[in-house]
C-alpha positions in Angstrom: -23.1 -15.4 -18.1 -24.0 -17.3 -14.9 -21.0 -19.7 -16.0 -18.8 -16.9 -16.0 -19.6 -15.7 -12.7 -19.3 -19.3 -11.4 -16.1 -19.5 -12.8 -14.7 -16.6 -11.3 -16.2 -17.2 -7.8 -14.4 -20.9 -8.1 -11.0 -19.1 -9.1 -11.5 -16.4 -6.3 -12.2 -19.4 -3.8 -9.0 -21.3 -5.1 -7.0 -18.0 -4.5 -8.1 -17.5 -1.0 -7.6 -21.1 -0.2 -3.9 -20.9 -1.5 -3.5 -17.7 0.5 -4.5 -19.5 3.6 -2.1 -22.3 2.9 0.8 -20.1 2.3 0.0 -18.2 5.8 0.0 -21.4 7.5 3.2 -22.8 5.9 5.3 -19.8 6.8 5.6 -18.7 10.4 6.7 -15.4 9.5 3.8 -14.9 7.2 1.5 -15.9 10.0 2.9 -13.5 12.5 2.7 -10.5 9.8 -1.0 -11.6 8.9 -2.0 -11.7 12.8 -0.4 -8.3 13.5 -2.0 -6.9 10.2 -5.6 -8.3 11.0 -5.3 -6.8 14.7 -4.5 -3.3 13.2 -7.0 -3.7 10.5 -9.7 -4.6 13.0 -8.6 -1.4 15.1 -9.5 0.6 11.9 -12.7 -0.9 11.2 -14.0 -0.9 14.8 -12.6 2.5 15.6 -16.0 3.8 16.2 -16.5 1.3 18.9 -13.3 0.9 20.5 -12.1 4.5 20.6 -12.9 5.9 23.9 -13.5 9.5 22.7 -14.3 11.4 19.5 -10.6 12.3 18.4 -11.9 15.5 16.8 -13.2 17.0 20.1 -11.6 18.6 23.3 -12.0 16.1 26.2 -9.4 17.0 28.6 -6.9 19.7 29.6 -4.1 20.0 26.9 -0.8 18.1 27.3 -2.0 15.9 29.9 0.2 12.6 30.8 -1.2 9.2 30.8 -4.0 8.8 33.3 -6.9 6.4 34.2 -9.2 8.8 32.0 -6.7 9.3 29.2 -4.6 6.2 28.6 -2.2 7.8 26.4 -2.6 11.5 27.6 -3.9 14.4 25.5 -2.5 16.4 22.8 -1.7 20.3 22.8 -5.5 21.0 22.2 -6.9 18.4 24.8 -7.8 15.7 22.4 -7.3 12.1 23.2 -4.2 10.7 21.7 -5.3 6.7 22.1 -8.5 7.8 20.1 -6.4 9.8 17.5 -4.1 6.7 17.2 -7.0 4.2 16.6 -8.5 6.6 13.9 -5.2 7.2 12.5 -5.0 3.5 11.3 -8.0 4.2 9.0 -6.1 7.0 7.0 -2.9 4.9 6.6 -4.5 1.7 5.5 -7.2 3.5 3.2 -4.3 5.3 1.4 -1.8 2.8 1.2 -4.6 0.1 -0.3 -6.1 2.5 -2.8 -2.7 4.0 -3.9 -1.1 0.4 -4.2 -3.9 -0.8 -6.3 -3.9 2.1 -8.5 0.0 2.2 -8.9 0.1 -1.8 -9.2 -2.6 -1.4 -11.9 -0.6 1.1 -13.9 2.6 -0.6 -13.6 0.9 -4.1 -14.9 -0.7 -2.5 -17.8 2.5 -0.9 -19.0 4.4 -3.8 -18.2 1.8 -6.0 -20.3 1.6 -3.7 -23.4 5.2 -3.2 -23.4 6.3 -6.8 -23.1 3.7 -8.2 -25.4 4.0 -5.8 -28.4 7.7 -4.9 -28.2 9.5 -3.0 -30.9 8.6 1.0 -30.9 6.0 0.7 -28.1 8.3 -1.1 -25.9 11.2 1.4 -26.7 8.9 4.4 -25.7 7.2 2.9 -22.6 10.5 1.8 -21.2 12.3 4.9 -21.8 9.5 6.6 -20.0 9.7 4.0 -16.9 13.6 4.6 -17.0 13.0 8.3 -16.8 10.5 7.8 -14.0 13.0 5.6 -11.9 15.8 7.9 -12.1 13.9 10.7 -10.2 14.2 10.4 -6.5 10.6 9.1 -5.6 10.1 10.5 -2.2 11.5 14.1 -3.2 9.5 13.8 -6.5 6.4 12.9 -4.4 6.8 15.8 -1.9 7.0 18.2 -4.8 3.7 16.8 -6.4 1.7 16.7 -3.3 3.0 20.2 -2.4 2.1 21.5 -5.9 -1.4 19.6 -5.9 -2.4 20.7 -2.6 -1.8 24.7 -3.9 -4.4 23.8 -6.8 -7.2 22.6 -4.5 -8.5 20.4 -7.2 -9.0 17.4 -5.2 -9.2 16.6 -1.5 -5.8 16.5 0.2 -6.0 12.7 0.8 -7.0 12.3 -2.9 -4.2 14.2 -3.8 -2.0 12.0 -1.8 -3.3 9.0 -3.3 -3.0 10.2 -7.0 0.7 11.3 -6.3 1.7 8.0 -4.6 0.2 6.1 -7.5 1.8 8.0 -10.2 5.2 7.4 -8.4 5.0 3.6 -7.6 4.3 2.1 -11.0 7.9 2.1 -12.5 9.4 -0.9 -10.7 6.2 -2.9 -11.2 6.2 -2.2 -15.0 9.8 -3.6 -15.3 9.0 -6.5 -13.2 5.9 -7.3 -15.3 7.8 -6.7 -18.9 10.6 -9.1 -18.0 8.2 -12.0 -17.2 5.9 -11.2 -20.2 8.8 -11.4 -22.6 9.6 -14.9 -21.4 5.9 -16.1 -21.3 4.9 -14.9 -24.8 7.5 -17.2 -26.5 5.6 -20.2 -24.6 4.2 -22.8 -27.1 0.4 -21.9 -26.0 0.8 -18.5 -26.7 2.0 -19.3 -30.4 -0.8 -21.7 -30.5 -3.6 -19.0 -29.3 -2.1 -16.4 -32.1 -2.3 -19.4 -34.8 -6.0 -20.0 -33.8 -6.6 -16.0 -34.5 -7.0 -15.0 -30.8 -7.1 -11.3 -30.7 -4.1 -9.5 -28.7 -6.4 -8.2 -25.8 -7.7 -12.0 -25.3 -4.0 -13.2 -25.3 -2.8 -10.6 -22.8 -5.8 -10.8 -20.1 -6.9 -14.5 -20.5 -3.2 -16.3 -21.2 -0.6 -13.9 -20.0 -2.1 -12.2 -16.9 -3.2 -15.3 -15.1 0.5 -16.4 -15.4 2.0 -13.5 -14.0 -0.5 -13.2 -11.3 1.6 -14.5 -8.4 4.4 -11.9 -9.1 1.5 -9.3 -9.3 0.1 -10.3 -6.0 3.5 -9.7 -4.1 4.1 -6.4 -5.8 0.7 -5.2 -4.7 1.6 -6.4 -1.0 5.1 -4.7 -1.1 3.7 -1.6 -2.7 1.0 -1.3 -0.1 3.7 -1.2 2.5 5.9 1.4 0.7 2.5 3.4 0.2 1.8 3.6 3.9 5.4 4.7 4.6 5.2 7.5 2.0 1.9 8.7 3.3 3.3 8.7 6.9 6.5 10.7 5.7 4.4 13.4 4.0 2.1 13.8 7.1 5.4 14.2 9.2 6.5 17.0 7.0 3.0 18.7 7.2 1.6 17.8 3.6 -1.1 15.4 5.0 -4.6 16.5 5.5 -4.8 18.5 8.7 -8.5 17.9 8.8 -8.1 13.9 8.9 -6.3 12.0 11.9 -3.2 9.9 10.6 -0.2 8.8 12.3 2.2 11.2 10.2 0.4 14.1 11.3 0.2 13.0 15.2 3.8 12.8 15.0 4.2 16.2 13.1 2.2 18.1 15.7 4.1 16.3 18.2 7.5 17.5 16.8 6.2 21.0 16.2 5.0 21.3 19.9 8.2 20.1 21.3 6.9 16.8 22.7 10.1 15.5 22.4 12.2 17.7 24.3 9.4 17.9 27.0 9.5 14.1 27.4 6.0 13.6 26.4 6.7 10.0 25.0 3.2 9.1 24.9 2.4 11.6 21.9 5.0 10.3 19.4 6.2 6.9 20.4 2.9 4.9 19.9 2.2 6.1 16.6 6.0 5.3 15.7 5.4 1.7 16.9 2.2 1.2 15.0 3.8 2.3 12.0 6.7 0.1 12.2 4.4 -2.9 13.3 2.1 -2.5 10.3 4.6 -2.0 7.5 6.5 -5.0 9.1 3.4 -7.1 9.1 2.8 -6.6 5.3 6.5 -7.0 4.4 6.3 -10.4 6.3 3.0 -11.5 4.4 4.9 -10.2 1.0 8.1 -12.3 1.7 5.9 -15.4 2.7 4.3 -15.0 -0.6 7.3 -14.5 -2.6 9.0 -17.6 -0.8 5.9 -19.6 -1.9 5.9 -18.5 -5.4 9.6 -18.8 -6.0 10.8 -22.1 -4.2 14.4 -20.9 -5.0 14.4 -18.4 -2.3 13.6 -21.1 0.4 17.3 -22.2 0.0 18.9 -18.7 -0.1 
């Protein structure tokens, strides 16, 4: 048991070192990583950085930026800067969890479909094609609106589940295509000849070899999940009891902040949304370029 744990820790160290090397070699990835870490620290240290409790009224409603309220207050007198800082937590939390869940589903389906082939592959790929043919955002809006009426889960859990269920098809296709080429390799045939089980071959021999594309897919899916969460919040389908950037813009538009010229209410969350998704995409592009050297010359 201790040997297995030691091996996993050593493998984790190698992954971390490789990631550091990738960030150091790619300037755009380094810039994206710095921006991402800044926003992540804001989310983690929100309790210490935010000047006020974002859920409490701290001043007159619709106050412009001032010394006491750097980004003014919203229509109920809550500090917008504090809302902005706490909203990073919601976007990152939903983005990370939904991306991990969606990637897990896609990788599992892609592995099984590519390795077993035949009838299993046909069924899973037809299901994947059916999901890919559905407009993702519209279907996500429909599912979130439907689940919010059922009240089976908290609103945030419903959003995470729905985003996860709509983000796996592309990953499944990508993983399947890679598995189809790997399973013909001599070392896979040797493992089969030695009597290795299908589960062992899939998770001990194939999965480690597709880890790079899985990592890139996870990073890119995180950015897309954050954009979907923000879109749902903007449409009023987010959790009104939790501060998020999407809900901030939703209430700003609903209270005519754009018409009234209250830029401090809707522009800052828009900038942070753009910076966060851009930073994640830059890191993902750096990883993709490192794992696929041909992209360096494109």
